[in-house]
KOLMARVO-751639 format. One record per residue (C-alpha): residue in three letters; z negated, x, y. Coordinates in steps of 0.5 Angstrom, whole numbers, padded with zeros to 4 digits, always signed. Layout:
N
ALAZXY/...
//
This chain:
601
UNK-0096+0044-0014/UNK-0103+0045-0014/UNK-0107+0039-0013/UNK-0116+0038-0011/UNK-0119+0033-0016/UNK-0119+0028-0012/UNK-0111+0027-0010/UNK-0110+0028-0019/UNK-0115+0021-0019/UNK-0111+0018-0013/UNK-0105+0021-0016/UNK-0106+0017-0023/UNK-0103+0011-0021/UNK-0096+0014-0022/UNK-0097+0020-0026/UNK-0101+0018-0032/UNK-0107+0022-0031/UNK-0114+0019-0030/UNK-0119+0015-0026/UNK-0125+0015-0030/UNK-0131+0019-0027/UNK-0133+0021-0034/UNK-0128+0027-0035/UNK-0129+0032-0040/UNK-0133+0038-0038/UNK-0130+0045-0038/UNK-0136+0048-0042/UNK-0135+0052-0048/UNK-0139+0048-0054/UNK-0141+0041-0054/UNK-0147+0038-0058/UNK-0143+0032-0060/UNK-0137+0032-0064/UNK-0130+0031-0061/UNK-0123+0029-0064/UNK-0118+0034-0064/UNK-0114+0031-0059/UNK-0120+0033-0054/UNK-0121+0040-0057/UNK-0115+0041-0056/UNK-0116+0039-0048/UNK-0123+0043-0048/UNK-0119+0049-0051/UNK-0113+0048-0045/UNK-0119+0048-0040/UNK-0123+0054-0043/UNK-0116+0058-0043/UNK-0115+0056-0035/UNK-0109+0052-0036/UNK-0107+0048-0030/UNK-0101+0044-0032/UNK-0097+0042-0037/UNK-0090+0040-0038/UNK-0088+0034-0043/UNK-0086+0028-0047/UNK-0090+0023-0050/UNK-0088+0020-0057/UNK-0091+0018-0062/UNK-0095+0023-0065/UNK-0098+0026-0059/UNK-0100+0019-0057/UNK-0108+0022-0058/UNK-0107+0028-0054/UNK-0104+0024-0048/UNK-0111+0020-0048/UNK-0114+0025-0049/UNK-0111+0028-0043/UNK-0112+0022-0039/UNK-0119+0022-0040/UNK-0119+0029-0035/UNK-0117+0031-0029/UNK-0117+0039-0029/UNK-0110+0040-0032/UNK-0104+0036-0028/UNK-0098+0033-0034/UNK-0092+0033-0032/UNK-0087+0028-0035/UNK-0081+0031-0035/UNK-0074+0027-0038/UNK-0072+0032-0044/UNK-0076+0036-0048/UNK-0072+0043-0047/UNK-0074+0041-0039/UNK-0081+0042-0041/UNK-0080+0048-0045/UNK-0076+0052-0038/UNK-0081+0048-0033/UNK-0087+0052-0037/UNK-0083+0058-0038/UNK-0081+0059-0031/UNK-0088+0058-0029/UNK-0089+0063-0033/UNK-0084+0068-0031/UNK-0087+0068-0024/UNK-0094+0067-0025/UNK-0095+0072-0031/UNK-0099+0067-0034/UNK-0098+0063-0041/UNK-0094+0057-0040/UNK-0095+0051-0043/UNK-0091+0045-0046/UNK-0093+0039-0051/UNK-0087+0035-0054/UNK-0087+0030-0060/UNK-0085+0031-0067/UNK-0079+0031-0070/UNK-0073+0031-0064/UNK-0078+0033-0059/UNK-0078+0039-0063/UNK-0072+0040-0064/UNK-0069+0038-0057/UNK-0075+0044-0055/UNK-0072+0050-0059/UNK-0067+0052-0054/UNK-0072+0053-0049/UNK-0077+0056-0053/UNK-0071+0061-0057/UNK-0069+0062-0049/UNK-0077+0065-0047/UNK-0076+0069-0054/UNK-0071+0072-0052/UNK-0074+0074-0046/UNK-0080+0076-0049/UNK-0084+0071-0045/UNK-0091+0068-0045/UNK-0091+0061-0047/UNK-0095+0057-0052/UNK-0092+0050-0054/UNK-0095+0043-0058/UNK-0092+0040-0062/UNK-0094+0033-0065/UNK-0093+0033-0073/UNK-0094+0026-0077/UNK-0099+0026-0081/UNK-0102+0031-0087/UNK-0101+0026-0092/UNK-0094+0025-0090/UNK-0091+0032-0089/UNK-0085+0033-0094/UNK-0084+0025-0095/UNK-0078+0025-0090/UNK-0083+0021-0085/UNK-0081+0018-0078/UNK-0080+0023-0073/UNK-0081+0029-0078/UNK-0078+0036-0079/UNK-0080+0042-0081/UNK-0083+0046-0075/UNK-0086+0052-0078/UNK-0079+0053-0082/UNK-0074+0051-0076/UNK-0078+0055-0070/UNK-0080+0061-0076/UNK-0074+0066-0072/UNK-0075+0063-0065/UNK-0083+0065-0064/UNK-0087+0070-0065/UNK-0092+0066-0069/UNK-0092+0059-0070/UNK-0098+0056-0074/UNK-0099+0049-0077/UNK-0106+0047-0076/UNK-0108+0042-0083/UNK-0116+0042-0081/UNK-0119+0040-0074/UNK-0124+0045-0076/UNK-0119+0051-0075/UNK-0116+0048-0068/UNK-0120+0051-0063/UNK-0119+0058-0067/UNK-0112+0057-0068/UNK-0111+0055-0059/UNK-0116+0062-0058/UNK-0110+0066-0063/UNK-0105+0063-0059/UNK-0106+0064-0053/UNK-0108+0071-0055/UNK-0101+0072-0059/UNK-0097+0070-0053/UNK-0100+0074-0048/UNK-0102+0081-0051/UNK-0097+0086-0053/UNK-0090+0084-0053/UNK-0091+0077-0049/UNK-0087+0071-0053/UNK-0088+0063-0054/UNK-0092+0060-0060/UNK-0092+0054-0063/UNK-0098+0050-0066/UNK-0096+0044-0070/UNK-0101+0039-0070/UNK-0101+0034-0075/UNK-0103+0027-0071/UNK-0109+0026-0076/UNK-0112+0032-0075/UNK-0111+0030-0067/UNK-0116+0023-0069/UNK-0120+0027-0074/UNK-0127+0030-0071/UNK-0131+0037-0071/UNK-0136+0040-0068/UNK-0133+0044-0061/UNK-0134+0051-0061/UNK-0128+0056-0057/UNK-0130+0063-0059/UNK-0129+0068-0053/UNK-0126+0073-0057/UNK-0121+0074-0063/UNK-0119+0080-0068/UNK-0114+0079-0072/UNK-0113+0085-0078/UNK-0105+0084-0078/UNK-0104+0083-0070/UNK-0107+0089-0066/UNK-0102+0091-0061/UNK-0102+0099-0059/UNK-0103+0100-0052/UNK-0105+0107-0050/UNK-0098+0111-0051/UNK-0099+0118-0056/UNK-0102+0123-0051/UNK-0096+0129-0055/UNK-0090+0124-0054/UNK-0092+0124-0046/UNK-0093+0132-0045/UNK-0086+0133-0049/UNK-0083+0127-0044/UNK-0086+0131-0037/UNK-0082+0136-0040/UNK-0076+0134-0041/UNK-0076+0130-0034/UNK-0079+0136-0030/UNK-0072+0141-0033/UNK-0068+0135-0032/UNK-0061+0137-0028/UNK-0058+0130-0028/UNK-0064+0125-0030/UNK-0064+0117-0030/UNK-0069+0113-0029/UNK-0067+0106-0034/UNK-0072+0100-0033/UNK-0072+0092-0036/UNK-0075+0086-0036/UNK-0082+0089-0040/UNK-0084+0093-0032/UNK-0085+0086-0030/UNK-0087+0083-0036/UNK-0092+0089-0036/UNK-0094+0088-0028/UNK-0092+0096-0028/UNK-0087+0095-0022/UNK-0093+0100-0017/UNK-0092+0105-0023/UNK-0085+0106-0024/UNK-0084+0105-0016/UNK-0089+0111-0015/UNK-0086+0115-0021/UNK-0080+0115-0017/UNK-0082+0116-0011/UNK-0087+0123-0014/UNK-0079+0125-0017/UNK-0074+0123-0013/UNK-0071+0121-0019/UNK-0064+0115-0019/UNK-0067+0109-0021/UNK-0063+0103-0025/UNK-0067+0096-0026/UNK-0063+0091-0031/UNK-0062+0084-0029/UNK-0069+0083-0032/UNK-0072+0088-0029/UNK-0069+0087-0022/UNK-0075+0088-0017/UNK-0078+0092-0021/UNK-0075+0098-0016/UNK-0074+0096-0009/UNK-0066+0094-0007/UNK-0068+0097-0002/UNK-0070+0104-0003/UNK-0064+0109-0003/UNK-0066+0112-0010/UNK-0063+0105-0013/UNK-0056+0104-0016/UNK-0057+0098-0017/UNK-0056+0093-0024/UNK-0053+0097-0030/UNK-0049+0094-0036/UNK-0042+0089-0036/UNK-0044+0087-0029/UNK-0046+0093-0026/UNK-0045+0097-0021/UNK-0040+0103-0021/UNK-0045+0108-0019/UNK-0051+0106-0023/UNK-0046+0105-0030/UNK-0042+0113-0029/UNK-0050+0115-0027/UNK-0052+0112-0034/UNK-0047+0116-0038/UNK-0047+0123-0035/UNK-0054+0124-0034/UNK-0057+0129-0039/UNK-0064+0127-0039/UNK-0065+0118-0039/UNK-0072+0115-0038/UNK-0072+0108-0042/UNK-0078+0104-0040/UNK-0079+0097-0042/UNK-0071+0097-0043/UNK-0067+0096-0051/UNK-0060+0098-0049/UNK-0057+0092-0051/UNK-0050+0091-0051/UNK-0049+0087-0045/UNK-0052+0094-0042/UNK-0049+0100-0046/UNK-0043+0098-0047/UNK-0040+0100-0054/UNK-0046+0104-0057/UNK-0040+0109-0060/UNK-0038+0111-0053/UNK-0045+0111-0050/UNK-0046+0116-0056/UNK-0041+0120-0054/UNK-0044+0125-0048/UNK-0050+0129-0049/UNK-0056+0127-0046/UNK-0064+0127-0049/UNK-0068+0120-0049/UNK-0075+0118-0047/UNK-0076+0111-0049/UNK-0083+0107-0046/UNK-0084+0100-0051/UNK-0090+0096-0053/UNK-0086+0094-0059/UNK-0084+0099-0064/UNK-0079+0095-0067/UNK-0073+0096-0060/UNK-0074+0103-0061/UNK-0067+0107-0063/UNK-0066+0099-0066/UNK-0060+0100-0062/UNK-0059+0107-0059/UNK-0063+0112-0063/UNK-0068+0116-0059/UNK-0072+0123-0057/UNK-0078+0122-0055/UNK-0081+0115-0057/UNK-0087+0113-0054/UNK-0091+0107-0056/UNK-0095+0104-0051/UNK-0096+0099-0046/UNK-0092+0101-0041/UNK-0096+0100-0035/UNK-0102+0105-0039/UNK-0096+0110-0041/UNK-0094+0110-0034/UNK-0101+0112-0031/UNK-0102+0117-0036/UNK-0095+0120-0035/UNK-0096+0120-0027/UNK-0103+0123-0028/UNK-0100+0129-0032/UNK-0094+0130-0028/UNK-0099+0131-0022/UNK-0102+0136-0026/UNK-0096+0140-0028/UNK-0095+0147-0025/UNK-0087+0146-0024/UNK-0084+0141-0020/UNK-0077+0139-0021/UNK-0071+0143-0018/UNK-0070+0141-0012/UNK-0063+0144-0011/UNK-0061+0142-0018/UNK-0062+0135-0016/UNK-0059+0135-0010/UNK-0053+0136-0013/UNK-0054+0131-0017/UNK-0055+0127-0012/UNK-0048+0128-0009/UNK-0044+0126-0015/UNK-0047+0120-0015/UNK-0046+0119-0008/UNK-0039+0120-0008/UNK-0039+0114-0014/UNK-0043+0111-0008/UNK-0037+0111-0004/UNK-0033+0107-0008/UNK-0036+0101-0006/UNK-0035+0097-0012/UNK-0038+0091-0010/UNK-0033+0091-0003/UNK-0030+0083-0003/UNK-0024+0080+0000/UNK-0026+0074+0005/UNK-0022+0069+0008/UNK-0023+0064+0014/UNK-0020+0058+0010/UNK-0024+0059+0002/UNK-0031+0059+0001/UNK-0033+0066-0003/UNK-0039+0065-0007/UNK-0041+0071-0006/UNK-0041+0070+0001/UNK-0046+0064+0000/UNK-0052+0069-0004/UNK-0051+0074+0002/UNK-0052+0069+0007/UNK-0058+0067+0004/UNK-0061+0073+0003/UNK-0060+0074+0010/UNK-0064+0069+0012/UNK-0070+0070+0007/UNK-0070+0077+0006/UNK-0078+0078+0007/UNK-0080+0072+0006/UNK-0084+0069+0001/UNK-0078+0066-0003/UNK-0076+0066-0010/UNK-0069+0065-0013/UNK-0067+0062-0021/UNK-0060+0061-0023/UNK-0057+0058-0030/UNK-0052+0063-0033/UNK-0045+0065-0031/UNK-0041+0067-0025/UNK-0045+0064-0020/UNK-0051+0069-0025/UNK-0048+0075-0023/UNK-0046+0074-0016/UNK-0054+0072-0015/UNK-0056+0078-0019/UNK-0050+0083-0015/UNK-0052+0080-0008/UNK-0059+0079-0007/UNK-0063+0084-0006/UNK-0069+0083-0010/UNK-0075+0088-0007/UNK-0080+0085-0011/UNK-0082+0084-0018/UNK-0082+0076-0021/UNK-0078+0074-0016/UNK-0072+0073-0019/UNK-0072+0068-0026/UNK-0067+0067-0030/UNK-0064+0067-0037/UNK-0062+0074-0040/UNK-0062+0074-0047/UNK-0060+0068-0050/UNK-0056+0066-0044/UNK-0058+0059-0043/UNK-0054+0054-0038/UNK-0059+0048-0034/UNK-0065+0053-0035/UNK-0065+0054-0026/UNK-0067+0046-0025/UNK-0073+0047-0029/UNK-0075+0054-0028/UNK-0075+0052-0020/UNK-0080+0046-0022/UNK-0084+0050-0026/UNK-0085+0056-0020/UNK-0085+0051-0014/UNK-0091+0047-0018/UNK-0094+0055-0018/UNK-0092+0056-0012/UNK-0091+0051-0007/UNK-0092+0054-0001/UNK-0086+0058-0003/UNK-0079+0057-0003/UNK-0075+0056-0009/UNK-0067+0057-0009/UNK-0064+0056-0016/UNK-0058+0058-0015/UNK-0053+0054-0021/UNK-0045+0052-0022/UNK-0043+0045-0023/UNK-0043+0046-0030/UNK-0050+0049-0031/UNK-0054+0045-0026/UNK-0051+0038-0031/UNK-0054+0040-0037/UNK-0061+0039-0034/UNK-0059+0034-0028/UNK-0063+0029-0030/UNK-0069+0033-0028/UNK-0068+0032-0021/UNK-0072+0025-0022/UNK-0078+0029-0024/UNK-0077+0034-0018/UNK-0079+0027-0014/UNK-0084+0023-0017/UNK-0088+0031-0017/UNK-0085+0032-0011/UNK-0083+0039-0012/UNK-0079+0040-0006/UNK-0073+0045-0010/UNK-0067+0047-0006/UNK-0061+0047-0011/UNK-0054+0051-0009/UNK-0049+0050-0013/UNK-0043+0055-0012/UNK-0038+0049-0014/UNK-0031+0052-0017/UNK-0029+0046-0022/UNK-0028+0051-0028/UNK-0034+0054-0033/UNK-0033+0060-0029/UNK-0034+0066-0034/UNK-0031+0062-0039/UNK-0024+0062-0034/UNK-0026+0069-0032/UNK-0025+0071-0039/UNK-0020+0067-0041/UNK-0015+0069-0036/UNK-0017+0076-0038/UNK-0017+0076-0046/UNK-0014+0070-0047/UNK-0007+0071-0043/UNK-0009+0065-0038/UNK-0010+0060-0044/UNK-0015+0056-0039/UNK-0018+0052-0046/UNK-0023+0047-0044/UNK-0026+0051-0038/UNK-0023+0046-0033/UNK-0029+0041-0030/UNK-0025+0034-0030/UNK-0029+0028-0027/UNK-0034+0031-0024/UNK-0040+0027-0020/UNK-0040+0027-0012/UNK-0046+0031-0012/UNK-0049+0029-0006/UNK-0049+0022-0007/UNK-0052+0023-0015/UNK-0057+0028-0010/UNK-0058+0020-0006/UNK-0059+0017-0012/UNK-0065+0021-0014/UNK-0068+0020-0007/UNK-0067+0027-0004/UNK-0062+0031+0000/UNK-0055+0032-0001/UNK-0050+0037+0003/UNK-0042+0038+0002/UNK-0039+0044+0005/UNK-0032+0048+0003/UNK-0031+0052+0009/UNK-0034+0058+0010/UNK-0036+0057+0018/UNK-0040+0052+0015/UNK-0045+0056+0010/UNK-0050+0058+0015/UNK-0052+0052+0018/UNK-0052+0048+0012/UNK-0057+0054+0009/UNK-0061+0053+0016/UNK-0060+0045+0014/UNK-0064+0046+0007/UNK-0069+0051+0010/UNK-0071+0046+0015/UNK-0072+0039+0010/UNK-0078+0043+0008/UNK-0081+0038+0004/UNK-0075+0035+0001/UNK-0070+0037-0004/UNK-0064+0038-0003/UNK-0058+0040-0006/UNK-0053+0044-0003/UNK-0045+0043-0007/UNK-0041+0049-0004/UNK-0034+0049-0005/UNK-0032+0056-0008/UNK-0025+0060-0009/UNK-0024+0057-0016/UNK-0020+0063-0018/UNK-0026+0069-0015/UNK-0027+0073-0021/UNK-0035+0078-0022/UNK-0033+0085-0021/UNK-0034+0090-0023/UNK-0034+0089-0031/UNK-0033+0093-0037/UNK-0030+0088-0042/UNK-0032+0087-0049/UNK-0032+0094-0054/UNK-0031+0098-0048/UNK-0036+0104-0045/UNK-0039+0104-0039/UNK-0035+0109-0036/UNK-0029+0104-0038/UNK-0030+0099-0032/UNK-0025+0094-0028/UNK-0027+0095-0021/UNK-0022+0088-0019/UNK-0015+0085-0021/UNK-0012+0091-0019/UNK-0015+0095-0024/UNK-0011+0090-0030/
//
């Protein structure tokens, strides 16, 4: 949570930050030499960093000493390095700023790799500072040594090993620049212990130019003109937007485009909230667990405008089936390697989605031609036929809690409020995406590309620190929550009162669902034996625990959670263990080959 300098100093005995009045200033130059750790802190201050999540160890102790002697950056001591990166990641997703994590060498780095890979798959801007053994010991199997650059290379946008303290300031400048520009992503800066101690004159550059890194921002004007003509002549148009719209801060432009044209629109799992779920033009999420109308529209459109999306396997299903219907595809993306990677497109436009959409809107306004309203109306008639299938309907019971009920009740109680929802990965993630109707961007925080269990609680911690006045709910499962459950201790120390809703079906739910459908009900290692008493566990960490088992208890429990605004609350919801996520497109099938329920098996 945001704290004043005075608050920070008062908190020093519990969280290890400075009480010294001689804290480092944030000036961009210094008449005397500083050691590498002090230079690093000055660089972070110059970048406006307010929070760092981390865990100390031998190779980063000089850095921790420098952090102790300043009071503008709050360090949050997590209980596992994986959670440090996840928390920084959640902070970045909710704010759009670069998240920062700090870990030690060896196991500190390897523990952080899952968090780094999670951010990489979802294009999240992070800078991860890693400690390294002294330069003279690199390659000699020193204590707590690992090849950080080699290990992280496949899961970072870029990484650096700093061997000279004089290069440190410029390296940090490059790291933040690379992380936040173009297609965002995590950048690792590996700092040997001796580099963090050696001294140099400090100067933090105001600008950075890199000959080998110049991402394109402006889309090609000719390609945009072609796209305009294709859209205005479309008979069955569809707008397909992904996480790139959220990351590119282009939600306003996307909404304006949809309103101007009157075209149907879908948001991927990572793009939910880019267009309001309450907008009649929004057809829901596409893909494996998307809505029937979203998928049928995707499969039957004649012009598809893809914005900041990548046609991944969970969205389009089998590429051969997707390609079986002829359609024209316009694809806007900042990353040229994402275009025509899985699906061949007709009009590629490389550029920043916000800039390209602004130019697209300007050209549509200037165009003499307008969409044929009669033809588009016929297309909407067909879409509304698909909508009448009510694919998200489910059966309720007076005796057993259905997980969908919980998510819908939470949405009803928080709609229109300042609320963030995080999730872990599995059935609960899909139910959250389907039944919590997001109207704003950056309010839905989940792991899409890597599908990482355990992210929900650290994400929530990171968001609550950035947004202390907002309500932050973590929708999780009894399996996922145990992956980083030790962070309940961090929530207590740093007073980040998040609300945890565990949809507890006593199974690894999505694994069980696939085993039911594809493995003839052989539930191999998917049942959760020996679960803890989550109420007592929450209380042991100093929090509030609540357990419910009947549908009638849902609303009172949620109201009690929200009443306890300044406490972390763990709600253990015992749900129907047999409930499956529908609709579903099974692996290898096409979008129009959806299962709408068990009756389709």
